[in-house]
C-alpha positions as CSV (number, residue, x, y, z in Angstrom):
1,X,-15.1,8.4,-12.7
2,X,-14.0,11.0,-10.6
3,X,-11.6,9.7,-7.4
4,X,-10.9,10.6,-4.0
5,X,-7.3,12.1,-3.4
6,X,-6.5,8.7,-1.7
7,X,-7.1,6.4,-5.2
8,X,-6.5,9.3,-7.1
9,X,-2.8,8.5,-5.8
10,X,-2.9,4.8,-6.7
11,X,-4.2,5.5,-10.1
12,X,-1.4,7.9,-10.9
13,X,1.4,5.5,-10.0
14,X,0.2,2.7,-12.1
15,X,2.2,2.5,-15.4
16,X,0.8,3.5,-18.7
17,X,-0.8,0.9,-21.0
18,X,-0.9,-2.7,-19.6
19,X,-3.4,-4.9,-17.9
20,X,-4.1,-4.0,-13.8
21,X,-5.3,-6.1,-11.0
22,X,-7.4,-4.3,-8.6
23,X,-7.2,-6.4,-5.4
24,X,-9.7,-5.4,-2.5
25,X,-11.6,-3.5,-5.1
26,X,-13.4,-0.4,-4.0
27,X,-16.6,-0.2,-5.5
28,X,-14.7,-1.0,-8.9
29,X,-14.1,3.0,-9.0
30,X,-10.4,2.7,-9.4
31,X,-10.8,0.3,-11.7
32,X,-13.4,2.1,-14.1
33,X,-10.8,5.1,-13.7
34,X,-8.1,3.5,-14.9
35,X,-10.1,2.1,-17.8
36,X,-11.6,5.6,-18.9
37,X,-8.5,7.5,-18.7
38,X,-6.7,4.9,-21.2
39,X,-4.1,3.8,-18.6
40,X,-5.1,0.4,-18.4
41,X,-6.1,-1.5,-21.5
42,X,-8.2,-4.2,-19.4
43,X,-8.5,-4.5,-15.6
44,X,-9.2,-7.6,-13.5
45,X,-11.4,-6.2,-9.9
46,X,-11.1,-8.7,-7.0
47,X,-12.4,-8.8,-3.5
48,X,-12.7,-11.8,-1.1
49,X,-16.2,-10.8,0.0
50,X,-19.5,-10.6,-2.4
51,X,-20.5,-7.4,-1.4
52,X,-17.8,-5.3,-2.7
53,X,-17.9,-7.6,-5.8
54,X,-21.7,-6.9,-6.5
55,X,-21.0,-3.1,-6.0
56,X,-17.9,-3.2,-8.6
57,X,-20.1,-5.5,-11.0
58,X,-22.9,-2.2,-10.3
59,X,-20.2,0.1,-11.4
60,X,-19.0,-2.0,-14.3
61,X,-22.8,-1.9,-15.9
62,X,-23.2,1.8,-15.1
63,X,-20.4,2.9,-16.5
64,X,-20.8,0.6,-19.5
65,X,-17.2,-1.5,-18.9
66,X,-18.2,-4.8,-19.2
67,X,-15.6,-5.7,-22.2
68,X,-12.7,-3.8,-20.1
69,X,-13.3,-4.7,-16.3
70,X,-13.9,-8.3,-15.2
71,X,-15.2,-8.4,-11.4
72,X,-13.4,-12.0,-9.8
73,X,-14.5,-13.2,-5.8
74,X,-11.5,-14.7,-4.5
75,X,-8.6,-14.5,-2.0
76,X,-5.9,-11.6,-3.1
77,X,-3.5,-12.6,-5.9
78,X,-5.0,-16.1,-6.3
79,X,-7.8,-15.1,-8.6
80,X,-5.1,-14.6,-10.9
81,X,-2.7,-16.4,-13.4
82,X,0.3,-16.0,-13.5
83,X,1.5,-13.2,-16.2
84,X,-2.5,-12.3,-16.6
85,X,-1.4,-8.7,-15.6
86,X,1.4,-6.5,-15.5
87,X,0.6,-4.4,-12.3
88,X,-1.2,-5.2,-9.3
89,X,-2.9,-2.4,-7.1
90,X,-3.6,-2.9,-3.1
91,X,-5.2,-0.4,-1.2
92,X,-7.2,-0.3,1.9
93,X,-5.7,-3.0,4.0
94,X,-2.9,-3.3,6.6
95,X,0.7,-4.0,5.6
96,X,0.3,-7.4,7.2
97,X,-2.3,-8.5,5.1
98,X,-0.6,-7.2,2.1
99,X,2.3,-9.2,2.8
100,X,0.3,-12.2,3.2
101,X,-1.4,-11.6,0.3
102,X,2.2,-11.4,-1.7
103,X,3.5,-14.5,0.1
104,X,0.3,-16.7,-0.8
105,X,0.9,-16.4,-4.7
106,X,4.6,-16.2,-5.4
107,X,4.2,-17.0,-9.2
108,X,1.8,-14.3,-9.8
109,X,3.9,-12.0,-8.2
110,X,7.4,-13.1,-9.9
111,X,5.4,-12.0,-13.1
112,X,4.2,-9.3,-12.2
113,X,6.1,-5.7,-13.5
114,X,5.1,-3.4,-10.7
115,X,2.9,-3.4,-7.3
116,X,1.1,-0.3,-6.2
117,X,0.4,-0.6,-2.6
118,X,-1.3,1.3,-0.1
119,X,-1.3,0.2,3.5
120,X,-3.4,1.5,6.3
121,X,-1.1,1.0,8.6
122,X,2.2,-1.7,8.6
123,X,4.3,0.2,6.1
124,X,7.4,-0.7,8.0
125,X,6.7,-4.6,7.4
126,X,5.4,-3.8,3.9
127,X,8.4,-2.6,2.8
128,X,10.8,-4.7,4.7
129,X,9.0,-7.8,2.9
130,X,9.2,-5.5,-0.5
131,X,13.3,-5.7,-0.2
132,X,13.9,-9.4,1.3
133,X,11.8,-10.5,-2.0
134,X,14.2,-8.7,-4.5
135,X,11.5,-6.3,-4.8
136,X,12.2,-2.1,-4.0
137,X,10.7,0.7,-3.7
138,X,11.1,3.0,-7.1
139,X,8.3,5.6,-5.6
140,X,6.2,7.0,-3.1
141,X,3.7,9.9,-2.0
142,X,1.8,11.3,0.7
143,X,-2.0,12.5,0.3
144,X,-4.9,13.7,2.6
145,X,-8.2,12.1,2.6
146,X,-10.5,12.5,5.0
147,X,-8.6,14.2,7.3
148,X,-5.8,11.3,7.2
149,X,-2.6,11.0,5.4
150,X,-2.1,7.8,3.3
151,X,0.9,6.6,2.4
152,X,0.9,5.3,-1.5
153,X,4.1,3.0,-2.7
154,X,4.6,2.0,-6.3
155,X,7.2,-1.5,-6.3
156,X,9.6,-2.5,-8.8
157,X,11.5,-5.6,-9.4
158,X,15.3,-5.8,-8.9
159,X,16.9,-6.0,-5.8
160,X,18.7,-2.9,-3.7
161,X,20.3,-2.8,-0.4
162,X,17.8,-2.8,2.5
163,X,17.2,0.4,4.2
164,X,17.4,0.7,7.9
165,X,14.6,0.2,10.1
166,X,13.8,3.6,10.9
167,X,13.6,4.8,7.2
168,X,11.5,1.2,6.1
169,X,9.2,3.2,8.7
170,X,9.3,6.4,7.1
171,X,10.0,5.6,3.7
172,X,13.3,6.3,1.8
173,X,11.8,8.1,-1.2
174,X,10.0,10.4,0.8
175,X,13.0,11.1,3.3
176,X,15.0,11.6,0.0
177,X,12.5,14.3,-1.1
178,X,11.0,15.7,2.0
179,X,7.3,16.4,0.5
180,X,5.4,19.1,2.7
181,X,3.4,16.4,4.1
182,X,6.7,14.4,5.8
183,X,6.6,16.3,9.0
184,X,3.0,15.7,9.6
185,X,3.5,11.7,8.4
186,X,6.3,11.5,10.9
187,X,4.5,13.2,13.8
188,X,1.8,10.5,13.0
189,X,4.3,7.8,13.3
190,X,5.9,9.0,16.7
191,X,2.2,10.0,18.5
192,X,1.7,5.9,18.1
193,X,5.0,5.1,19.3
194,X,4.2,7.2,22.4
195,X,0.6,6.1,22.9
196,X,2.6,2.3,22.7
197,X,4.8,3.5,25.3
198,X,2.4,5.1,27.6
199,X,0.3,2.0,27.8
200,X,3.6,-0.3,28.6
201,X,4.7,2.3,31.1
202,X,1.9,1.4,33.3
203,X,3.1,-2.1,34.3
204,X,6.7,-2.5,35.8
205,X,7.6,-5.2,34.1
206,X,6.6,-4.0,30.6
207,X,8.9,-0.9,31.3
208,X,11.8,-3.3,31.8
209,X,11.2,-5.2,28.7
210,X,13.3,-5.1,25.5
211,X,10.7,-3.9,23.5
212,X,9.8,-0.9,25.6
213,X,13.6,0.0,25.3
214,X,13.0,-0.3,21.6
215,X,10.0,2.1,21.5
216,X,12.0,4.4,23.6
217,X,15.0,4.5,21.0
218,X,12.5,4.4,18.4
219,X,10.7,7.7,19.8
220,X,14.2,9.4,19.8
221,X,15.1,8.7,16.6
222,X,11.5,10.1,14.9
223,X,12.1,13.2,16.9
224,X,15.6,13.5,15.4
225,X,14.0,13.4,11.8
226,X,11.8,16.3,12.8
227,X,15.1,18.6,12.6
228,X,16.3,19.0,8.8
């Protein structure tokens, strides 16, 4: 099963040999690739909606993987029993939604060894939640697919010091390693912050708010991070 750059980066972060959950499955492509590559012994693929589950079941049939992949319809990690999988992959949704999924199944999360996460937005909130709940970012990378930069995070259990707010937004491992796409990543964060500031600047009341001042500080800090 050939994956695009985004899902391939998710696959590459999955530890070898265990049972994996593919939460919010994308036609079952990631699940199929994990099994076919020998990276996962078994995969439980799930989605809240029937359509993606049916698409995943079709992929499982076409690839003859019924023995290795089970498709379950349900809400996030609640489709799993504690200890049933060692790694959970959650990709293609916002960071705030991922936080909700993790918070809704604490007993399942407690028994996991690793999380592989690909937030579409809200990476700050997601990283902050992980550090608050005795997880930490062990690795992260940036990839381009469909002319968009995606962040992929591998989190592991273990309490670490909470990074500062700006580093949580950029990514501590990304900042440390400074990959080729980091400048584009920071510029994308800057664009979003400037757009938010421009919207608030249209209102005198908003311009006087603490939130507006905080965004201005964030813009300045991000601009400073572009120089290394």
